[in-house]
N, C-alpha and C positions, 0 to 999 in steps of 0.2 A: 503493499499498500503505499504512497505518496506520504511526504514527510508534512505534518500540518501543524497550524498553529493556534495556540490558546492565549486566551485574557483572561480578564475578569471584571463585570460589570459594576460601572460605580451611578448611583441612582441621583448621586449630586456632585457638585464642586470640591468636596471637600477630599481631603488626601494627606496623608503623611507630612508632606512638605507645608501647606498651608497651613494644618491642624486645627482647621475649623470646626470639626464635630461636628456638622449639623446634620441630624436624625432626619428632615425631613424628606418627602423624595419630591426631585424637581423635576416634571415629565419632559420638559423643554431640554433639558441636561440629559437626562435618560436616550431620548430619541435622539441627539446629535451623537453620544458616545457611542451609541449600537452602531450608528450610521458610519464613522470614525473606524471602528472597528472591521466591519463589513467590506466598506470602500480599502483599506489599508491591507487586506489579505489576511484577514484573521479567519480561521475555520470556526473555532468555537469561543465560547466566552463562558469561564465559570461562573455562576451563582450562587454568592459565599452563604453560609449559614451559622448563624451565633444567636444566643438564648434571647440577645437584646435586640436584634436586627428583622429588618423586614422579611416577611414570607417570599421566599425564594421562587416559588410557584407563581405567585401573582408579577413577581419583578419578569421572571423568563417569559410568560404570557405576552407581556407588556414589549418584551424588546423582538418576539420573531413577528409582531403584526407591523413594525417597521423597518424590517429587513427582509429579505429574499433570501439568502444563503448561510448566516450566522447561526452557529446550533448552541443552544444553550445547555451548558451541563448544570444540573440542579444537585446542590449539595444536600445531601438526604441525612440525617440522624435518625435511625431507627426509633430512637425514643419516643421522639415527637409526633409518629402517625403509624397506624396499624398499617399492616402491609399490603392487605388487599385494596384499603383505600389510596393507598400510594401507587399500589399497580394500577388503577382508574386515573390516578390523576395523573400521572405520567403519560397514561398512553391519551388522555385528553388534549397537555399540552404536546403531545406527538402528532396527533390529528390536525389540532388548528395550525400547528406550525408546519405542516407538509412533510411529516415525518424528519424530524431536526432533532428531538428531544435525546438526552442524554442524562443520564443519573451517576453522581459520584456518591458513594459511601463515606462514610466518617463513624467510626466506630465510638473516638469519644476518648481525648488525650486528655481531657482534665476532670478527675472526680469531681470538681466545686462548680466548674460550669456544667456540666452534667447535672446536678442535684439539682441545680437552678431547674430545672424543669422536672423534678421526682425522678430520676432515673440516678436508682443509689446501687447498681450492678459495679462487680469489680471491672476491670478491665480487659481479664481473659474473658470475663463471661459477657462483655459486652462484643464481643469479637464472637462467641459463640453464636449471642443472638443476631448478628448481622449474616451470619453464615446461613441461616435457618431461613432469615427475611430473604436473602435474595433467591435463595431455591424458591421461597413463598413465588416474588415477582414471577419469576421465569416458569412456573408451572400456572399462574394464573393466566400470561401471555400467551402461552399456548394449547391449554386444556378448552376444550368445544363440551366436555359434560361438567355438571356439577362433579366435586369431589371434597373430601374430608382432609382435614389436617389436624394430626393430634402430637405436638413437638414440646419442644421444652418450655419453650417463650409463647407460642401463640397455638391455640386450637380453635376450629371453626367446624360447621359440619355442610355441606351442600350448596358449598358456593359456585358459582360460576360468573364469568364478566363476559357480557356480549359487546365490550369496549376493545377492540383490536388494535394494536401498535399496524401502523401504515406499511413497516416492510417486515413483518413478522416478530420482531421484535424489537429492544430497546438498549441501545449500548449501555453497559454498566461498568465503570470503575472504582476501584478500591485503591486506598493510597495508607501509608504508612511506612513505619521501619521496624517495626518490632516482628518476632518471629512468629505472631499471631498473624500481623497482617500479611506477612510472606505468604502463610498458608491459605490464609481465606483468598487474597486475592491472587494468588497463583492457580490455584482450585477454580476458582469462579468468576474471576475477572475480564472482561474484555480489553479494558485497560486497568495498569496499573503506574500510580502517580508517585513520584518521588520529589523531594526537594532538591535544590542546586546544589553537589559536593564536587568536590574534586574528582577527575577521571577515575582514578581508579578505585575510590570508595564507590563511586554512582555504580563501576562494571562489578563491583561487590555484591549491590544489590541487586542490582539484574541479575548476576548468577545464582541469588537465592531465590528470587521468584520463577526462575525458568526451573531451578530443583524442584520446588513447589508444584509447578506446573506437570513436571514430569512425575513427580511422586502421585500425584491425584488420575495419572492415567491420560493426561491431554497428548494430544498429535502436536497443536500448537502450544504457544505460550501469549501472555496478554502483550498488547502494546505499551511499552513504555512510555508516561509523560514525564519532563522532569521541567521544573519552574526555576527560574531566575527571574531577580530585579535588574534590566540592563540598565545601568548609565551610561548614557552615549553622548557623541559632542562630533564635531567636523573632523578632529583631530584626537591623538590619545592626551596630548598633555591638557588639550581645554576639556576632555572627559574627567582627567583625574582631580583639575580645578574644581569644577561640578561637584565630582563625588565627597571631595572633603567636604564643601560648602552642606552637601545633603547629610552629611554624617554626623556635623557640627547642630544642624538642626533635630536629627534623631535622638540624640545626646542630649540634647537641651530636654526633650519632651519625655524621656523615659520614664521621668515620675508624675507625671501629668493625665489627669482625668480618662479620658476615653483611650489615650496615647500611651497610658501607663502600662509599663511589662506586668506590672502585677495584673493588671483588669485584663489584659492578654491572657494571662496565664489564669484566668479563672479566678483569682481571688488568692490564689496561693504564692510563696516564696520564690520558687522555682518551677521549672517546667516539670509537669511526670510524663510528658509523652516523649518516646524513646528518638525520634524525628528533631525535637528540637535537642534534644541533649548532646544528639550525634554533630548536630551545628555548631553548637558551642564549644565543643570538645575538638572539633577541625578548625575554628576559627582561635582556637588556643594555641594549634600548632605553627600558624602564620597567617599574615593579612592577605598575603596574596599566593594561590594557589596555580597551576598550569598557566595557562594563554593570558586569562584575563579575569578569573572568578575570584571576588573580594569576600571576606567574611567580615570586616568590623559592624558592617552595618546588622550582622546575626547579631553580634553580641550587643549591641544600642537598643535593640529591639524583643531583647531576650529570647529571641529565635521563635517568636511566639507566631508561628506561621513562616511560608516561603519568605525569603531574606535574604538571602546572599546574592551579591549583584555581580554581574559582568560589565567590568568597564574598560572603556576604550574608546575609540573612534568606531565610525559604522564599519568598516574592514575590519578592525581586529573584532568586535562584538559578532561579528556574521562566521569568521573565522572560528571562533570561540565555539558558536553553535555546532558549528559545523563538526567539529570536535567531538561532540557529544552525538550527533547523529551517527557516526563513524562508529562510534561505540555500538549503536542498536536504536538508540532512541528516536522514536517515529514522530512521538508530539511533542511541541517544545512551547512551555507556557514563558511568555515573558509579558510582564506586567509592572509599571514604574513605580518609583516613590513619589513623581508628581504625574500621575495617572493618564490626563488627558491628551499632555502636551506630548509625553513619553509615547502615547500610543501612536500619534500623530507621525512622528518621527522614526518608531520602528516600521510604521508603514510605508513611509516614504523611503527610508534608504539600509534599513536591517533584513526585513522578510524579503524584497527583491533581490536583494546581493545574496542571500541564501539561495534560494529558488534559481537564480542565473547559476550559480555554480552546481548545483545539483543538475539541471538539464544540460549544463556543458559536458558532466560527467558522464550523463545518461547518453549523449550523441557519440561520446567518444565510445562508450560501450558497446554501443549499437555497430556505431563505423568499423 
């Protein structure tokens, strides 16, 4: 399959650089942002989930009505919606968008954040529940006759949905860096999401996912999605100046309100999820890895999500992205700290360079 690009939707102009923290949806901004992504060559956009944020299904439907091609990836935490209801909600989105729906599962990395919505399962139990949930979704989408389910976390009788996915099913993405994440995602995911780590560490994680897919008896493996927060400019020198300015802003906001690391970790003093722990450990090793991976942004934000940057000129960052593609990544997520302006730059300068190089390689191979 071709290499594809992912972003993340913003519902208003607030971002980590301007620090506005405005919670209200700006419909005009959402419409403009979605069109910028589509016009810029992005294939997907993540619609994130947090206990205090907007409903991702509503946002996903809205953005599909102002775009023709962009595919929403709805982030879904199993504790928030019964699986039969989620199956129908996702298919409804799929039908409204002409078959563009994707779902990304979040088992939950913070006990405190999960408890905000009544979920008190342990992390291992959350992954068990996620596995059962995914299996139910797939059966709902494929079954034409009523069926019963009696599992550890869900039980129902005589259920059937007449609401069918446009293409027969909906792609399922799983993310994480724990043994449980590799196991569930390797066995059941169409896509597996990773945060941006050095090339060697990324290859190690990709190998773990592939091993779990083989263990589950799969003939294929999930497509790998790797996420970065690129900081780009016309030259390497200008990009590094920009990166230092952004780092100072992030460091200054580390303890403030919505942008505080404590708020992002769900109220705790340190991240409980393995992915954040990995990013912080990598940041301690050194600031710059490989061609352009920069880790101080992870430290400044507490690695409470995808937070490592690729820093450099458009050409340097495009080359760094190609390094991950050469490892086997098929989906590249790039979203900036100054979201809209960065998305415009990525679409104008970075994505075309990557696609031009891939096209050149393909032509050479065919010749």
